[in-house]
N, C-alpha and C positions, 0 to 999 in steps of 0.2 A: 504494500500500500504506500502510495506517495504521500509526501507531506501535505499536498493540496487536498487529497482525500481525507487525511486525518484532521486537517485544520478546522473543519466545520464552517469556514468562511463562505460567503455567498459567491456567485459567479463573478460579480463585479470586483470584489476584493481579490479573488484569485487572478483575474485578468490583469488587474493593476500590478500585482506582485510579479507576474510573468513579464509584463512590459518593463518594469523596473530592472529585473535581472537581465533581460535581453539588451536593454540600453547600456547597462553597466559592463556587460561582457563585450559589447561592441567597442565601448570607449577604451577598455583595457587593451584589447588586441590592436585597435587603431593606433594607440600610443606606441605599442611595441613596433608596429610597422613604420610609423613616423620616425622614431629614433633609430631604428635599425637602418633605414635608408640613409639617415643623416650621418652615419658613421664615416662615410667616405669623405666628409668635409672636416672631420675632427683632426686638428693639426699636431697635437701633442699627446704623448703617452698619458700624462696625468689626467687629461680630459677624456681620453679614450677609455681609460679604466672606469671613470665615473659614469660615462654614458652606457658602457656595456653592462655595468652593474644595474643601471636604471632599466635597461631593456629586460634583463633577467627578472627583475622584480615585477615589471608589468606583466610578464608572462605568468609568473606565479600568482598574481592577482587574478588574471584571466582564468587560470586553472581553478582557483578557489570559487569564483563565481560560477564556472561551469559545473563544478561538483554540486554546489547548492541548487542550481537549476535542475540537474538530473534528479536530485533527491526530492525536489518539489514537484516536478512534472513527470518524472519517469522517462524523459527524453533528453537527447543531446541538444545543446544550444549551438554547437559548431556549425551545422548547415545554415542556421538562421543568421549567425554573425558573418559567415563567409559570404552569403548572398547579399547582406547589407553592405559589406565592404566592397563588393563588386559593383553594386548599384550606386553607392555613395562613398567612394574611396576617400580616405583621409588626405588632406593636402600634404604635400611633401616640401621640405625645405630645400633651397637651392644653394645654400652657403652655410658656413659655420655661424655667421652672424644671425641668419634666419633660424637656424637650429636653436641657437641660444634664446631667441625671441619666442620660439615655440615652447621651449622649456619654461620660460618665464610666464607665458600667458595661457597657452593651451593646457599645460600640466597644472598650473595653478587654478584655472577654472574648474578642472576636474576635482581638485582637492576641495574647493569651496562647495561644489555640488555634493560631494560625498558627505561632507560634514552635516548636511541636512538630514541624513539617515542614521546618525549616531544613536538616536533614541528610538529607532524604528520599533513599532509594536510587534513586528514579526521577529522573534528572537534570532533565527538563523541568519537573517539579513543583517540584523544589528551586529552580530558577532563578526561576520565577514567584513563589514564596513569599518568597524572600529580597528580591526587589524590593518586594513589597507590604509586608513587615515594616518595611523601612527607611523607606518613605513613611508608614506608619501611626504611627511613633514620635512624629511631631509632633502627633498628635491627642490623645495621652494627657493631657498637662498641661492642655489647654484645658478639657476637661470637668471635671476635678478642680478647677481654679481657679474656674470658674463656679459649681459646686455650693457650694464653701466660701464664696465671696463672697456669693452670693445667700442662703444659709442664715443667714449672720451678720446679715442685715438684720432677722431676726425675723419676716418676713412669711409664712414658710412653715412655722412651727413646728407647726401643726395637721396638716399633710399630709406633712411631709418623710419620716417613717418609712414611711408607706404607699407613697409614690412610690419611695423607696429600695428597698424590698423587691420592688416590681414589677419594677424594672429590674435588681436583683441577680439575681433568678430568670432573667431573659432572658440576662444575661451568663453565668451558670453553665450554662445549657442549651447553650452553644456547645461544651462539652467532651465531651458524651456521657456514657454511664453507666459509672461506675468498674467495673473487674473484668470487663468483658464479653469474650466469646470473640473478638469482632471486633477489639477493641483489642489483645488478646494476639497475634492473628495479625499485625496491622499492625506491632506492635513487633518481632516475630520476623523479619519480612521487611525491617526497616529503613525502613519507610514513615513511621513516626513514632517519637518518642523514648520517651515515658512513658505510663503509665496516666493516665486522666483525673483520678483522685483526687489524684495528685501535682501536676498542673497547677492544679486547683482550690485546693489548699493554698497554692501560690505566689500565685495571683490574690488570694485572701482576705488573705494577708499584705500584698500590695502596696497594698490599699485601706485598711488599718487607720489610717494616719496621717490621711487625709482624713476618714474616719469620725469619728475623735475630734474633729477640728476642727469638724465640722458637727454634733456631738452625735447621731450615728446609732448604732444598736445592731444588732449582727449577730444575727439570729434563728437558732433551730435550723433547719438546712437542711431537715429533714423537714417543718417548717411551711410551707415553700415548695414542697413536692412534689419536692424534689431529693434524690437519693441521692448523698451526698458523703463526703468523707474524715472519719475520726475526728479531732477536734481537741481533745485533752485540755488543750492549752496555752491554749485560748480563755478569755476572761473568762466569768464566770458568766452564764447565759442571761438575757436581758432579758424584757420582757413578751411574751405570745403574739403571733405574727405579726399585723401590721396589715392584711395582705391578707384580703379576704373569702374564705371557704372556696371559693366558686365560682370564684375566680381561681387556686386552687392546682392545680398540675399533678398528674395521676395518674402521671406518670413522665416520663422523658426518653429521647431516642433512644439506641440502643446505639452508634451510630457517631459 
């Protein structure tokens, strides 16, 4: 008997948990793909060792979510994740600087998203998430440090804002659409803590210091195709988004 059959939860509750697990498995394997591809740009042994450690950890997290999914559903999550990666492949970095930016923003977005499930009312999910969050803490400072150090060389002044916006968008997509009915349901059932708008606000506050050190400007989120929180306390908007219009999203997932 699977955990879903034992749980006694209704169909909506079970579908929501399945969606959460599938989304988390996708993010973990997507991160492994992203950083694995980026190894070709890593110039020094000290960074190479850190990035390979990070990839191995992402795969361990994927395996943990996959085990939980099989226990809950009796099925493998791998065909679903592989199909999603083929349909919606993770963006890939084209330089060491862009890899550092992905580490800073895409990985940090995943970290903030996961923290919303630390008190999940479904114990197996809560246990897996708490372990992943604890291990992910070590990644946060690495990307921020690299971005600030590399930006200060002046070699990336022409491209830094465009690269920042590309990966800021990817980080924000981790949270889902603010105010969705699905988010309200998950909160009401104790599966997650807060609406995505609140998490986005904390994430954006968290990256402000590094942005200032690197001379980066927070664009209007609508310019990135992101429906986000109202931020009246934000600095005056900078120039229009550096992303080409073809790279801006038409929207973000509800979950």
